[in-house]
mmCIF file of the C-alpha atoms, coordinates in Angstrom:
data_MODEL
# 
_entry.id   MODEL 
# 
loop_
_atom_site.group_PDB 
_atom_site.id 
_atom_site.type_symbol 
_atom_site.label_atom_id 
_atom_site.label_alt_id 
_atom_site.label_comp_id 
_atom_site.label_asym_id 
_atom_site.label_entity_id 
_atom_site.label_seq_id 
_atom_site.pdbx_PDB_ins_code 
_atom_site.Cartn_x 
_atom_site.Cartn_y 
_atom_site.Cartn_z 
_atom_site.occupancy 
_atom_site.B_iso_or_equiv 
_atom_site.pdbx_formal_charge 
_atom_site.auth_seq_id 
_atom_site.auth_comp_id 
_atom_site.auth_asym_id 
_atom_site.auth_atom_id 
_atom_site.pdbx_PDB_model_num 
ATOM 1   C CA . UNK A 1 1   ? 43.239 154.426 96.904  1.00 0.00 ? 1   UNK A CA 1 
ATOM 2   C CA . UNK A 1 2   ? 39.326 154.534 96.955  1.00 0.00 ? 2   UNK A CA 1 
ATOM 3   C CA . UNK A 1 3   ? 36.958 152.247 95.090  1.00 0.00 ? 3   UNK A CA 1 
ATOM 4   C CA . UNK A 1 4   ? 34.419 154.892 94.665  1.00 0.00 ? 4   UNK A CA 1 
ATOM 5   C CA . UNK A 1 5   ? 34.324 158.536 93.549  1.00 0.00 ? 5   UNK A CA 1 
ATOM 6   C CA . UNK A 1 6   ? 34.559 160.920 96.371  1.00 0.00 ? 6   UNK A CA 1 
ATOM 7   C CA . UNK A 1 7   ? 32.837 164.310 96.377  1.00 0.00 ? 7   UNK A CA 1 
ATOM 8   C CA . UNK A 1 8   ? 35.309 166.466 98.434  1.00 0.00 ? 8   UNK A CA 1 
ATOM 9   C CA . UNK A 1 9   ? 33.236 169.326 99.823  1.00 0.00 ? 9   UNK A CA 1 
ATOM 10  C CA . UNK A 1 10  ? 33.587 171.280 103.137 1.00 0.00 ? 10  UNK A CA 1 
ATOM 11  C CA . UNK A 1 11  ? 31.882 170.253 106.292 1.00 0.00 ? 11  UNK A CA 1 
ATOM 12  C CA . UNK A 1 12  ? 28.412 171.705 106.440 1.00 0.00 ? 12  UNK A CA 1 
ATOM 13  C CA . UNK A 1 13  ? 29.423 173.821 109.352 1.00 0.00 ? 13  UNK A CA 1 
ATOM 14  C CA . UNK A 1 14  ? 32.219 175.535 107.501 1.00 0.00 ? 14  UNK A CA 1 
ATOM 15  C CA . UNK A 1 15  ? 30.703 178.429 105.695 1.00 0.00 ? 15  UNK A CA 1 
ATOM 16  C CA . UNK A 1 16  ? 27.265 177.743 106.596 1.00 0.00 ? 16  UNK A CA 1 
ATOM 17  C CA . UNK A 1 17  ? 24.982 180.717 106.514 1.00 0.00 ? 17  UNK A CA 1 
ATOM 18  C CA . UNK A 1 18  ? 21.588 180.649 108.253 1.00 0.00 ? 18  UNK A CA 1 
ATOM 19  C CA . UNK A 1 19  ? 18.613 181.831 106.392 1.00 0.00 ? 19  UNK A CA 1 
ATOM 20  C CA . UNK A 1 20  ? 15.751 180.695 108.654 1.00 0.00 ? 20  UNK A CA 1 
ATOM 21  C CA . UNK A 1 21  ? 12.695 182.940 109.243 1.00 0.00 ? 21  UNK A CA 1 
ATOM 22  C CA . UNK A 1 22  ? 8.978  183.235 108.610 1.00 0.00 ? 22  UNK A CA 1 
ATOM 23  C CA . UNK A 1 23  ? 7.127  183.715 105.211 1.00 0.00 ? 23  UNK A CA 1 
ATOM 24  C CA . UNK A 1 24  ? 4.926  186.610 104.480 1.00 0.00 ? 24  UNK A CA 1 
ATOM 25  C CA . UNK A 1 25  ? 1.258  185.355 103.798 1.00 0.00 ? 25  UNK A CA 1 
ATOM 26  C CA . UNK A 1 26  ? 0.632  185.075 99.953  1.00 0.00 ? 26  UNK A CA 1 
ATOM 27  C CA . UNK A 1 27  ? 3.883  186.884 98.976  1.00 0.00 ? 27  UNK A CA 1 
ATOM 28  C CA . UNK A 1 28  ? 7.044  185.359 97.391  1.00 0.00 ? 28  UNK A CA 1 
ATOM 29  C CA . UNK A 1 29  ? 10.071 185.900 99.529  1.00 0.00 ? 29  UNK A CA 1 
ATOM 30  C CA . UNK A 1 30  ? 13.577 185.661 98.350  1.00 0.00 ? 30  UNK A CA 1 
ATOM 31  C CA . UNK A 1 31  ? 15.514 184.038 101.333 1.00 0.00 ? 31  UNK A CA 1 
ATOM 32  C CA . UNK A 1 32  ? 18.881 183.276 99.636  1.00 0.00 ? 32  UNK A CA 1 
ATOM 33  C CA . UNK A 1 33  ? 20.761 185.435 97.060  1.00 0.00 ? 33  UNK A CA 1 
ATOM 34  C CA . UNK A 1 34  ? 22.490 184.103 94.064  1.00 0.00 ? 34  UNK A CA 1 
ATOM 35  C CA . UNK A 1 35  ? 25.837 182.858 95.061  1.00 0.00 ? 35  UNK A CA 1 
ATOM 36  C CA . UNK A 1 36  ? 28.249 181.560 92.475  1.00 0.00 ? 36  UNK A CA 1 
ATOM 37  C CA . UNK A 1 37  ? 30.436 179.397 94.799  1.00 0.00 ? 37  UNK A CA 1 
ATOM 38  C CA . UNK A 1 38  ? 27.434 177.860 96.877  1.00 0.00 ? 38  UNK A CA 1 
ATOM 39  C CA . UNK A 1 39  ? 27.648 174.019 97.013  1.00 0.00 ? 39  UNK A CA 1 
ATOM 40  C CA . UNK A 1 40  ? 24.317 173.031 98.803  1.00 0.00 ? 40  UNK A CA 1 
ATOM 41  C CA . UNK A 1 41  ? 21.470 174.290 100.663 1.00 0.00 ? 41  UNK A CA 1 
ATOM 42  C CA . UNK A 1 42  ? 18.785 172.860 102.938 1.00 0.00 ? 42  UNK A CA 1 
ATOM 43  C CA . UNK A 1 43  ? 15.390 173.820 103.640 1.00 0.00 ? 43  UNK A CA 1 
ATOM 44  C CA . UNK A 1 44  ? 12.619 172.638 106.154 1.00 0.00 ? 44  UNK A CA 1 
ATOM 45  C CA . UNK A 1 45  ? 8.996  173.606 106.328 1.00 0.00 ? 45  UNK A CA 1 
ATOM 46  C CA . UNK A 1 46  ? 8.139  174.069 110.157 1.00 0.00 ? 46  UNK A CA 1 
ATOM 47  C CA . UNK A 1 47  ? 4.431  174.428 109.564 1.00 0.00 ? 47  UNK A CA 1 
ATOM 48  C CA . UNK A 1 48  ? 2.417  171.432 110.674 1.00 0.00 ? 48  UNK A CA 1 
ATOM 49  C CA . UNK A 1 49  ? -0.480 172.447 108.267 1.00 0.00 ? 49  UNK A CA 1 
ATOM 50  C CA . UNK A 1 50  ? 0.540  174.422 105.278 1.00 0.00 ? 50  UNK A CA 1 
ATOM 51  C CA . UNK A 1 51  ? 2.633  173.714 101.987 1.00 0.00 ? 51  UNK A CA 1 
ATOM 52  C CA . UNK A 1 52  ? 5.653  175.737 101.466 1.00 0.00 ? 52  UNK A CA 1 
ATOM 53  C CA . UNK A 1 53  ? 6.446  176.293 97.818  1.00 0.00 ? 53  UNK A CA 1 
ATOM 54  C CA . UNK A 1 54  ? 10.084 176.989 96.848  1.00 0.00 ? 54  UNK A CA 1 
ATOM 55  C CA . UNK A 1 55  ? 11.983 177.942 93.520  1.00 0.00 ? 55  UNK A CA 1 
ATOM 56  C CA . UNK A 1 56  ? 15.677 177.544 93.280  1.00 0.00 ? 56  UNK A CA 1 
ATOM 57  C CA . UNK A 1 57  ? 16.125 178.625 89.909  1.00 0.00 ? 57  UNK A CA 1 
ATOM 58  C CA . UNK A 1 58  ? 16.126 182.410 90.697  1.00 0.00 ? 58  UNK A CA 1 
ATOM 59  C CA . UNK A 1 59  ? 12.450 183.089 90.019  1.00 0.00 ? 59  UNK A CA 1 
ATOM 60  C CA . UNK A 1 60  ? 9.829  183.849 92.400  1.00 0.00 ? 60  UNK A CA 1 
ATOM 61  C CA . UNK A 1 61  ? 8.239  180.929 94.067  1.00 0.00 ? 61  UNK A CA 1 
ATOM 62  C CA . UNK A 1 62  ? 4.358  180.538 93.485  1.00 0.00 ? 62  UNK A CA 1 
ATOM 63  C CA . UNK A 1 63  ? 1.709  177.889 94.173  1.00 0.00 ? 63  UNK A CA 1 
ATOM 64  C CA . UNK A 1 64  ? 1.291  175.562 91.390  1.00 0.00 ? 64  UNK A CA 1 
ATOM 65  C CA . UNK A 1 65  ? 3.637  177.382 89.024  1.00 0.00 ? 65  UNK A CA 1 
ATOM 66  C CA . UNK A 1 66  ? 6.355  175.928 86.801  1.00 0.00 ? 66  UNK A CA 1 
ATOM 67  C CA . UNK A 1 67  ? 9.689  176.047 88.521  1.00 0.00 ? 67  UNK A CA 1 
ATOM 68  C CA . UNK A 1 68  ? 8.176  175.869 92.001  1.00 0.00 ? 68  UNK A CA 1 
ATOM 69  C CA . UNK A 1 69  ? 8.159  172.826 94.077  1.00 0.00 ? 69  UNK A CA 1 
ATOM 70  C CA . UNK A 1 70  ? 5.864  171.868 97.044  1.00 0.00 ? 70  UNK A CA 1 
ATOM 71  C CA . UNK A 1 71  ? 7.429  171.093 100.354 1.00 0.00 ? 71  UNK A CA 1 
ATOM 72  C CA . UNK A 1 72  ? 4.798  169.304 102.458 1.00 0.00 ? 72  UNK A CA 1 
ATOM 73  C CA . UNK A 1 73  ? 4.149  170.446 106.386 1.00 0.00 ? 73  UNK A CA 1 
ATOM 74  C CA . UNK A 1 74  ? 7.256  169.410 108.171 1.00 0.00 ? 74  UNK A CA 1 
ATOM 75  C CA . UNK A 1 75  ? 9.024  168.412 104.918 1.00 0.00 ? 75  UNK A CA 1 
ATOM 76  C CA . UNK A 1 76  ? 12.840 168.630 104.429 1.00 0.00 ? 76  UNK A CA 1 
ATOM 77  C CA . UNK A 1 77  ? 14.782 169.207 101.300 1.00 0.00 ? 77  UNK A CA 1 
ATOM 78  C CA . UNK A 1 78  ? 18.505 169.446 100.374 1.00 0.00 ? 78  UNK A CA 1 
ATOM 79  C CA . UNK A 1 79  ? 19.649 170.612 97.017  1.00 0.00 ? 79  UNK A CA 1 
ATOM 80  C CA . UNK A 1 80  ? 22.293 172.244 94.985  1.00 0.00 ? 80  UNK A CA 1 
ATOM 81  C CA . UNK A 1 81  ? 21.799 175.663 93.352  1.00 0.00 ? 81  UNK A CA 1 
ATOM 82  C CA . UNK A 1 82  ? 23.830 178.782 92.984  1.00 0.00 ? 82  UNK A CA 1 
ATOM 83  C CA . UNK A 1 83  ? 20.620 180.717 92.053  1.00 0.00 ? 83  UNK A CA 1 
ATOM 84  C CA . UNK A 1 84  ? 18.623 182.684 94.253  1.00 0.00 ? 84  UNK A CA 1 
ATOM 85  C CA . UNK A 1 85  ? 15.888 180.786 96.370  1.00 0.00 ? 85  UNK A CA 1 
ATOM 86  C CA . UNK A 1 86  ? 12.526 181.913 96.917  1.00 0.00 ? 86  UNK A CA 1 
ATOM 87  C CA . UNK A 1 87  ? 9.539  180.827 99.075  1.00 0.00 ? 87  UNK A CA 1 
ATOM 88  C CA . UNK A 1 88  ? 5.852  181.211 99.021  1.00 0.00 ? 88  UNK A CA 1 
ATOM 89  C CA . UNK A 1 89  ? 2.971  180.243 101.224 1.00 0.00 ? 89  UNK A CA 1 
ATOM 90  C CA . UNK A 1 90  ? -0.619 181.173 101.656 1.00 0.00 ? 90  UNK A CA 1 
ATOM 91  C CA . UNK A 1 91  ? -0.067 181.736 105.264 1.00 0.00 ? 91  UNK A CA 1 
ATOM 92  C CA . UNK A 1 92  ? 2.874  183.155 107.399 1.00 0.00 ? 92  UNK A CA 1 
ATOM 93  C CA . UNK A 1 93  ? 4.830  180.172 108.341 1.00 0.00 ? 93  UNK A CA 1 
ATOM 94  C CA . UNK A 1 94  ? 8.181  179.552 109.938 1.00 0.00 ? 94  UNK A CA 1 
ATOM 95  C CA . UNK A 1 95  ? 10.980 177.747 108.118 1.00 0.00 ? 95  UNK A CA 1 
ATOM 96  C CA . UNK A 1 96  ? 14.591 176.678 108.666 1.00 0.00 ? 96  UNK A CA 1 
ATOM 97  C CA . UNK A 1 97  ? 17.091 177.342 105.786 1.00 0.00 ? 97  UNK A CA 1 
ATOM 98  C CA . UNK A 1 98  ? 20.885 177.238 105.387 1.00 0.00 ? 98  UNK A CA 1 
ATOM 99  C CA . UNK A 1 99  ? 23.400 177.371 102.587 1.00 0.00 ? 99  UNK A CA 1 
ATOM 100 C CA . UNK A 1 100 ? 27.066 176.319 102.369 1.00 0.00 ? 100 UNK A CA 1 
# 
């Protein structure tokens, strides 16, 4: 018997797909396709100077746009979305990303 609700999900290494790469300057880039059975994803901005914008609702990411969120330099985010994930940055920057 457990005292708290338990979220039974596979270990992150099970079914983990790597989507890491580099953005194209000033162009939205879809890095993860829509996936109905996805549980979570993670994203890290590897730039030390640039803000990386992401949209996990299936739309194109853009700076200061509704539905897009700012990830600070070297920032890390974990979220849940079955929709396509898109990135935008004014410069070409590296990022780490994975979904399971």
